[in-house]
C-alpha positions as CSV (number, residue, x, y, z in Angstrom):
1,M,0.0,0.0,0.0
2,L,2.7,2.5,0.9
3,K,4.7,1.7,-2.2
4,R,1.6,2.3,-4.3
5,Q,0.9,5.6,-2.6
6,I,4.5,6.8,-3.1
7,T,4.3,5.8,-6.8
8,R,1.0,7.6,-7.3
9,Y,2.2,10.6,-5.3
10,L,5.2,10.9,-7.6
11,I,3.0,10.5,-10.7
12,I,0.7,13.2,-9.4
13,G,3.8,15.4,-8.9
14,I,4.5,15.5,-12.6
15,P,1.6,17.8,-13.6
16,N,2.0,19.6,-10.3
17,A,5.6,20.3,-11.0
18,A,4.7,21.4,-14.5
19,I,2.2,23.9,-13.1
20,D,4.6,25.2,-10.4
21,F,7.7,25.4,-12.6
22,G,5.6,26.8,-15.5
23,F,4.2,29.6,-13.4
24,V,7.5,30.4,-11.8
25,N,9.3,30.6,-15.1
26,L,6.6,32.6,-16.8
27,A,6.3,35.1,-14.0
28,S,10.1,35.3,-13.6
29,Y,10.4,36.1,-17.3
30,I,7.6,38.6,-17.3
31,F,8.9,40.5,-14.3
32,N,12.6,39.8,-15.1
33,T,13.1,38.5,-11.6
34,Y,15.2,35.4,-10.9
35,K,16.5,36.1,-7.4
36,G,16.1,38.4,-4.4
37,P,12.9,39.2,-2.4
38,L,10.6,39.3,-5.5
39,I,11.2,35.6,-6.2
40,I,9.2,34.9,-3.0
41,P,5.7,36.0,-4.2
42,I,6.5,34.5,-7.6
43,N,7.2,31.1,-6.0
44,F,4.1,31.2,-3.8
45,G,2.0,31.8,-7.0
46,G,3.3,28.6,-8.5
47,F,2.6,26.8,-5.2
48,F,-1.0,28.0,-5.0
49,F,-2.0,26.7,-8.5
50,A,-0.1,23.4,-8.1
51,T,-1.6,22.8,-4.7
52,L,-5.2,23.1,-5.9
53,N,-4.5,20.4,-8.5
54,S,-2.6,18.3,-6.0
55,Y,-5.4,18.3,-3.4
56,F,-8.0,16.7,-5.7
57,M,-5.6,14.2,-7.3
58,N,-4.2,13.1,-4.0
59,K,-7.7,12.9,-2.3
60,F,-9.5,10.9,-5.0
61,W,-6.8,8.9,-6.7
62,N,-3.8,8.5,-4.5
63,F,-5.2,8.1,-1.0
64,Q,-8.6,7.2,-2.3
65,D,-10.5,9.2,0.3
66,G,-14.1,8.7,-0.9
67,E,-15.5,11.1,1.7
68,K,-17.1,14.3,0.4
69,T,-14.6,17.2,0.2
70,N,-14.8,19.2,3.4
71,P,-13.3,22.6,4.3
72,K,-11.5,21.2,7.4
73,Q,-9.6,18.6,5.4
74,M,-8.8,21.0,2.6
75,S,-7.5,23.5,5.2
76,V,-5.3,20.9,6.8
77,F,-4.1,19.9,3.3
78,F,-3.2,23.5,2.5
79,G,-1.6,23.9,5.9
80,V,0.7,20.9,5.2
81,A,1.4,22.2,1.7
82,A,2.1,25.7,3.0
83,V,4.8,24.4,5.4
84,G,6.4,22.7,2.3
85,A,6.0,25.9,0.3
86,I,7.7,27.9,3.0
87,V,10.6,25.5,3.1
88,N,10.7,25.4,-0.8
89,T,10.6,29.2,-1.0
90,A,13.3,29.7,1.6
91,I,15.6,27.3,-0.1
92,L,15.0,28.8,-3.5
93,Y,15.5,32.4,-2.2
94,L,18.7,31.5,-0.3
95,L,20.2,29.5,-3.2
96,T,19.4,32.0,-6.0
97,T,20.2,35.1,-4.0
98,F,23.3,34.1,-2.1
99,I,25.0,31.6,-4.3
100,P,25.8,33.5,-7.5
101,L,25.8,30.5,-9.9
102,D,23.5,32.5,-12.2
103,E,26.6,34.3,-13.4
104,V,28.1,30.9,-14.4
105,V,25.2,29.0,-15.9
106,G,22.6,31.8,-16.6
107,K,19.8,33.1,-14.5
108,E,17.1,30.9,-16.0
109,I,19.0,27.7,-15.6
110,W,20.1,28.5,-12.0
111,L,16.6,29.4,-11.0
112,N,15.4,26.0,-12.3
113,V,18.3,24.0,-10.7
114,A,17.6,25.7,-7.3
115,K,13.9,25.2,-7.7
116,L,14.4,21.5,-8.5
117,F,16.5,21.1,-5.3
118,A,14.0,22.9,-3.2
119,T,11.1,20.8,-4.8
120,V,12.8,17.5,-3.9
121,I,12.9,18.5,-0.2
122,Q,9.2,19.7,-0.4
123,I,8.1,16.4,-2.0
124,I,9.4,14.5,1.0
125,L,7.9,16.8,3.6
126,N,4.5,17.0,1.8
127,F,4.1,13.2,1.4
128,V,4.8,12.6,5.1
129,G,2.2,15.3,6.0
130,Y,-0.4,14.1,3.6
131,K,0.0,10.5,4.5
132,F,0.0,10.9,8.3
133,V,-1.9,14.1,8.9
134,V,-4.4,14.8,6.1
135,F,-5.4,11.4,4.7
136,K,-4.5,9.2,7.7
137,N,-7.1,6.4,7.0
């Protein structure tokens, strides 16, 4: 059961990552912002849209929670996701702002490498929270 849930969680992560990375890259391009304090709201925008998708896919497909969607469960889900997003955003901000690899590999590439690293950490945190806090059945 756990192996299946982890596999499904990772499959669900593909469209979620596409939404998140797509939003971050588009907003970074539009606002020409790849590091510094303005990367924070950009990253949270990607988190918001990806998390909406993630909730419904995890609820009904991965953890097969057949109960009707309720505001309390959705709030707890978003709370767990918000903790992951804060960690993700902090890592992204620190890496892109204080490690100047953008000058070596380019600002777009460094943004995505840093985002990928931050996302791996967030994936682990979120799965544990979803499995043992939100959908604990």
